[in-house]
SEGU-571888 format. One line per 5 residues: number of its first residue (from 0); their letters; for each residue x, y, z of C-alpha. Coordinates in nm, 2 decimals. Example, Ala and Ser with C-alpha at 12.3 -4.5 7.8 and 13.67 -1.06 7.14 Angstrom:
0 = as = 1.23:-0.45:0.78; 1.37:-0.11:0.71
***
This chain:
0 = mkkyf = 0.39:-0.20:-1.23; 0.20:-0.41:-0.98; -0.12:-0.28:-0.83; -0.15:-0.36:-0.46; -0.46:-0.58:-0.48
5 = vflcf = -0.54:-0.86:-0.24; -0.57:-1.18:-0.43; -0.50:-1.44:-0.17; -0.74:-1.39:0.12; -1.09:-1.37:-0.03
10 = ffcsf = -1.16:-1.74:0.00; -1.00:-1.84:0.32; -0.90:-1.55:0.54; -1.22:-1.57:0.74; -1.12:-1.91:0.86
15 = lsftd = -0.79:-1.78:0.99; -0.92:-1.48:1.19; -0.72:-1.39:1.50; -0.49:-1.70:1.46; -0.12:-1.69:1.46
20 = sfyrt = 0.14:-1.88:1.26; 0.51:-1.89:1.17; 0.42:-1.70:0.86; 0.25:-1.42:1.04; 0.53:-1.40:1.29
25 = smrel = 0.79:-1.39:1.01; 0.61:-1.10:0.84; 0.59:-0.90:1.16; 0.96:-0.96:1.21; 1.03:-0.85:0.86
30 = iqelr = 0.85:-0.52:0.91; 1.03:-0.48:1.24; 1.37:-0.52:1.06; 1.27:-0.27:0.80; 1.17:-0.02:1.07
35 = rnttr = 1.51:-0.07:1.24; 1.69:-0.02:0.91; 1.57:0.34:0.86; 1.52:0.66:1.05; 1.26:0.70:1.33
40 = dkili = 1.07:0.96:1.14; 1.00:0.74:0.84; 0.63:0.67:0.79; 0.53:0.31:0.74; 0.19:0.21:0.60
45 = tqngn = 0.09:-0.15:0.56; -0.13:-0.26:0.28; -0.43:-0.49:0.36; -0.37:-0.80:0.58; -0.48:-0.61:0.89
50 = elyfr = -0.52:-0.93:1.09; -0.15:-0.91:1.13; -0.20:-0.65:1.39; -0.38:-0.89:1.62; -0.27:-1.19:1.84
55 = dgkld = -0.54:-1.40:2.01; -0.80:-1.13:1.94; -0.60:-0.85:2.09; -0.39:-0.58:1.94; -0.02:-0.66:1.90
60 = dtlfs = 0.14:-0.36:2.06; 0.48:-0.44:1.90; 0.36:-0.43:1.54; 0.12:-0.14:1.61; 0.40:0.08:1.73
65 = ltqgs = 0.60:0.02:1.42; 0.36:0.18:1.17; 0.16:0.50:1.13; -0.11:0.38:0.90; -0.27:0.09:0.72
70 = tqedl = -0.49:0.05:0.41; -0.79:-0.16:0.31; -0.90:-0.21:-0.04; -1.26:-0.27:-0.14; -1.40:-0.19:0.20
75 = yygek = -1.71:-0.03:0.05; -1.68:-0.06:-0.33; -1.50:-0.29:-0.57; -1.56:-0.63:-0.43; -1.43:-0.93:-0.63
80 = filsr = -1.26:-0.71:-0.90; -1.60:-0.56:-1.01; -1.58:-0.19:-1.05; -1.85:0.00:-0.86; -1.98:-0.32:-0.70
85 = ktsrk = -2.09:-0.26:-0.34; -1.90:-0.48:-0.10; -2.13:-0.72:0.09; -2.22:-0.64:0.45; -2.07:-0.98:0.55
90 = eqkrm = -1.73:-0.89:0.40; -1.74:-0.54:0.53; -1.81:-0.67:0.88; -1.52:-0.90:0.86; -1.28:-0.63:0.76
95 = ltyll = -1.42:-0.38:1.01; -1.35:-0.63:1.29; -0.99:-0.53:1.25; -1.01:-0.18:1.11; -1.23:-0.02:1.38
100 = plrka = -1.01:-0.13:1.67; -0.70:-0.01:1.48; -0.86:0.33:1.42; -0.98:0.36:1.78; -0.63:0.30:1.89
105 = gkvif = -0.50:0.58:1.67; -0.40:0.42:1.35; -0.48:0.62:1.03; -0.68:0.39:0.79; -0.67:0.45:0.42
110 = sinyg = -0.99:0.31:0.26; -0.92:0.25:-0.11; -1.24:0.18:-0.31; -1.30:0.12:-0.68; -1.59:0.27:-0.87
115 = rgkti = -1.74:0.57:-1.05; -2.04:0.80:-1.03; -2.18:1.07:-0.81; -2.42:0.84:-0.62; -2.13:0.61:-0.52
120 = rnslk = -1.91:0.91:-0.42; -2.18:1.05:-0.20; -2.25:0.71:-0.04; -1.88:0.65:0.02; -1.84:0.99:0.19
125 = kelkk = -2.12:0.91:0.44; -1.95:0.58:0.52; -1.61:0.74:0.57; -1.76:1.00:0.80; -1.90:0.74:1.02
130 = stflg = -1.58:0.54:1.04; -1.34:0.84:1.04; -1.13:0.66:0.78; -0.95:0.85:0.51; -1.09:0.73:0.18
135 = ellps = -1.09:0.77:-0.20; -1.27:0.62:-0.50; -1.03:0.51:-0.77; -1.18:0.49:-1.13; -0.99:0.17:-1.21
140 = feake = -0.83:-0.12:-1.04; -0.49:-0.05:-1.20; -0.43:0.26:-0.99; -0.28:0.42:-1.29; -0.42:0.78:-1.31
145 = lyepl = -0.50:1.09:-1.12; -0.86:1.14:-1.01; -1.09:1.39:-0.83; -1.05:1.34:-0.46; -1.36:1.30:-0.23
150 = ekfhk = -1.24:1.60:-0.03; -1.13:1.93:-0.19; -0.77:2.03:-0.23; -0.65:2.29:0.02; -0.33:2.49:0.09
155 = edvss = -0.28:2.38:0.45; 0.05:2.20:0.54; 0.03:1.83:0.59; 0.31:1.70:0.80; 0.15:1.39:0.93
160 = lekak = -0.11:1.13:0.81; -0.36:1.26:1.07; -0.37:1.59:0.90; -0.45:1.46:0.55; -0.79:1.51:0.40
165 = nflcl = -0.73:1.33:0.07; -0.47:1.12:-0.11; -0.35:1.00:-0.45; -0.29:0.63:-0.50; -0.10:0.59:-0.83
170 = lnpes = 0.11:0.27:-0.85; 0.11:0.19:-1.22; 0.26:0.48:-1.42; 0.31:0.29:-1.75; 0.03:0.48:-1.92
175 = yksfe = 0.24:0.79:-1.90; 0.45:0.82:-2.22; 0.77:0.94:-2.05; 0.94:0.99:-1.72; 0.89:1.37:-1.76
180 = eyysa = 0.52:1.33:-1.82; 0.47:1.12:-1.51; 0.67:1.35:-1.29; 0.49:1.67:-1.43; 0.15:1.51:-1.36
185 = lqess = 0.25:1.46:-0.99; 0.41:1.79:-0.96; 0.10:1.97:-1.09; -0.13:1.79:-0.84; -0.24:1.91:-0.50
190 = ydvll = -0.32:1.59:-0.30; -0.22:1.59:0.06; -0.05:1.25:0.05; 0.11:1.08:-0.26; 0.10:0.70:-0.24
195 = ievsw = 0.31:0.64:-0.55; 0.55:0.44:-0.76; 0.87:0.66:-0.74; 1.02:0.53:-1.06; 0.92:0.51:-1.43
200 = ngiff = 1.05:0.23:-1.64; 1.33:0.17:-1.39; 1.43:0.54:-1.37; 1.39:0.68:-1.01; 1.30:1.03:-0.91
205 = skeqi = 1.60:1.22:-0.78; 1.62:1.36:-0.43; 1.56:1.70:-0.57; 1.25:1.59:-0.76; 1.11:1.41:-0.45
210 = eslkr = 1.17:1.73:-0.25; 0.97:1.93:-0.51; 0.69:1.68:-0.49; 0.66:1.74:-0.12; 0.49:2.07:-0.21
215 = kaigg = 0.13:2.09:-0.34; 0.08:2.28:-0.67; -0.16:2.52:-0.49; 0.07:2.56:-0.20; 0.14:2.38:0.13
220 = krlvi = 0.35:2.08:0.23; 0.25:1.72:0.17; 0.38:1.37:0.22; 0.54:1.14:-0.04; 0.51:0.77:0.03
225 = ayfsi = 0.68:0.52:-0.19; 0.54:0.19:-0.30; 0.74:-0.10:-0.16; 0.65:-0.46:-0.22; 0.79:-0.68:0.05
230 = geaed = 0.61:-1.01:0.00; 0.66:-1.05:-0.38; 0.96:-1.02:-0.61; 0.90:-0.82:-0.93; 1.08:-0.91:-1.25
235 = yrnyw = 1.09:-0.55:-1.37; 1.29:-0.42:-1.08; 1.66:-0.36:-1.10; 1.74:-0.63:-0.85; 1.59:-0.91:-1.08
240 = kkewd = 1.87:-1.12:-1.24; 1.84:-1.24:-1.60; 1.93:-1.60:-1.50; 1.62:-1.61:-1.28; 1.41:-1.61:-1.60
245 = rekph = 1.56:-1.96:-1.67; 1.59:-2.09:-1.32; 1.47:-1.92:-1.00; 1.64:-1.94:-0.67; 1.48:-2.15:-0.40
250 = wilee = 1.32:-1.86:-0.22; 1.12:-1.74:-0.53; 0.80:-1.93:-0.57; 0.51:-1.92:-0.81; 0.39:-1.63:-1.01
255 = npnwk = 0.09:-1.42:-0.90; -0.19:-1.53:-1.14; -0.33:-1.18:-1.13; -0.01:-0.98:-1.20; 0.23:-1.10:-1.46
260 = gnylv = 0.60:-1.07:-1.34; 0.52:-1.08:-0.97; 0.64:-1.38:-0.78; 0.56:-1.49:-0.42; 0.88:-1.53:-0.21
265 = kywsw = 0.99:-1.69:0.11; 1.00:-1.34:0.27; 1.18:-1.48:0.58; 1.48:-1.58:0.37; 1.81:-1.39:0.42
270 = ewkki = 1.85:-1.35:0.05; 1.52:-1.17:0.01; 1.58:-0.95:0.32; 1.91:-0.84:0.17; 1.74:-0.73:-0.15
275 = lkeyq = 1.47:-0.55:0.04; 1.72:-0.36:0.25; 1.92:-0.25:-0.05; 1.60:-0.13:-0.22; 1.50:0.05:0.10
280 = kklde = 1.84:0.22:0.10; 1.76:0.36:-0.24; 1.42:0.49:-0.13; 1.59:0.66:0.17; 1.86:0.81:-0.05
285 = igvdg = 1.60:0.99:-0.26; 1.43:1.12:0.05; 1.08:0.98:0.05; 0.87:1.04:0.37; 0.78:0.67:0.40
290 = ylldt = 0.68:0.35:0.24; 0.36:0.18:0.14; 0.44:-0.18:0.24; 0.26:-0.40:-0.01; 0.20:-0.78:-0.01
295 = vdsfy = 0.23:-0.80:0.37; -0.07:-1.03:0.33; 0.12:-1.30:0.15; 0.12:-1.49:0.47; -0.23:-1.61:0.37
300 = yfeek = -0.08:-1.80:0.08; 0.16:-2.00:0.30; -0.11:-2.07:0.56; -0.34:-2.21:0.30; -0.06:-2.43:0.15
***
């Protein structure tokens, strides 16, 4: 399973700040199509690539209205794939240039950091209080396990992102020995929001199981958000055809060097959009509350090329 880590923007995104391109416009249009393809109550959360919300230095009202939240990895800890490494002030400032206006305008910001230790936890909590972001400290870059949240579990109902006080980000469930073990671990948890992979080894949770996950173990409602990669094709998904291992279609490009089996795609192609909408239909059928749209930042790759 692919962890939703930014691997394209570190070295050149600062040079592209507030600019626009065919690739950014195409990604916005793709998100807009996915929004139109589902119900109005579905929650959309974009992953990284927050420059996409801006045009010529101003918020893009069209894209802003399509989503309810966005994430940012490594804002405070985990810079350059180093666990517990404090992110430089320069890099923080660059990311906050986009995140603070988004938050001020009402967008819920998920700050996903990587590290361990009481000192880091306390420092992170202070930073999150200042920014009013919703944040967590994950113990590994793979996002493969449950962890102690920064804010305590509670029994209150959580029916919107704004009401959440903590969240689980678990996108790589391969470490669980079985489907049942993975499902039980989630069912026995009490996070307010689950940002999760909703399948194990190609087996999806049923609608009834998703409905069960919408209640915290200690009581109270919560939200279940499904991982949904829209800028890369994954060769372990059901849509992947065996013949693509020998010869890939024109719209599948090079492999992500950081994540084996994940391939950049021409996300504006009709073939890819067809696959995405079919996958989206499956997510809707099992009743998730929304999607975590990963790899929206793949536009960086094409701009650099």
